[in-house]
N, C-alpha and C positions, 0 to 999 in steps of 0.2 A: 778157113782156118778156125773160125769160132766154132763151127759145127764139129770139127775134129776134137777140139778142146772139150766141148760138152760131152761128146761120146766117151772120151777118155775119162772124164770125171765120173760118168755113170758107170763105166766098167770098173773103175777103182772102187766105187761103192759096193759093187757086186763082189769083187775080189776080197775086200776087207770083211765080208760076211762069211767067207770060206775058212775052213780049218788051216789052210796054208798061211793065212795072215797070223794066226797064233804061233805057228812054227817060225815064221820070219821074225817076229818080235822076240820069241824065246832064243833064237840063234843070236840076235842082237845082244840080249842080256848075257848070254854065255861069252860072246866076244868081248863085251865090256868088262866082265869079271876076269877074263883071262889077260887082256891087254892093258887094262888100267883099273885094277881093283881099288886103288887108293881113292879114286874119284867117285866111287859108289858110296853115297851117303844118304841121308834122309831125303834130300831133294831129288836125287836120282831114283830112289825107291818110290817117291810120290809120283814122279813123271812116268815111271813104268806102270804104276798102279792106274794112272789115268789112261795110258795107252791100252792096257788090258781091259779096263772097264769100257772104254770106247768100243773095242772090238766085241765085247759081250753084248753091248747095247745094239750095235750094228747087226750082229748075227740074229738077235732076238727080233729086231724090227724086220729084217729080211725074211726070216721064217714066217712071221705073222703075215707079211705082205704076200708071200707065196701061197700060204694057206688060204687067204681071202681070195686070191686070184683063182685058185683051183676050185673053190666053192662056187664062185661066180660063173666060171666056165661050165661047171656041171649044171648050174641053174639054167644057163642059156641053152645047153644041149637038151635038158629035160623039158623045158617050156616050149610048147608048140606055139608058133606065131611070134616068138621072141625076135626082136631085132638083133641080128648077129654082126652087123657091120662094125661094132665097137669091140668085137671079140679080141682082136689083136692089138688094141690100143696100148696094152701094157708093154709092148715091144718098142714103143716110141720114146723119144726123149721127154723129160719132164716139162720142158718149155713147150713142146708140141702138144702135150696133153693139156697144159694150162690154156693154150690158145684154143684148143677144141672146146674146153669147158666154158671159156668166155664167149665163144661163138654161140654155144648152145644156151647160155644164160638168158638172153633177152626173150627167146621163145618161151622158156619156162616161166618167166615172170609174167609175160603178157597172157599166157594160157591160164596161169593161176588167177590173175585178176579177172579174166573173163569168166572163170568158173566160180568166182567169189570166195576163193580159198587164199589164205595168207601165203605169200610167195615161198616162205621157208618150209611150208607143209605140203606143197604140191608135189 
């Protein structure tokens, strides 16, 4: 059940980055103005402004993430000898990615210490 909930939240994040989310909020605004125009005041306008700004930020973040993923995928394809087992990690849930990163962290820290490099720079 928890896994289903996490997947639903991830999909909701992806959907809110799509133009359909702007359409849905716009339809909500139209319905609000048609059915209860008297309740649309400064507070309502501020709430709608926050909703639209959230959607703009979500869309920009999603676009940037997709661009970074495309660039990294291209680097993996272009680099001979690159480890490609992490290529599909972006399809995993955020918690799974965090677990993977935590699992990899001790090796990176110990390797950096062995090489005499600061762990953050390895």
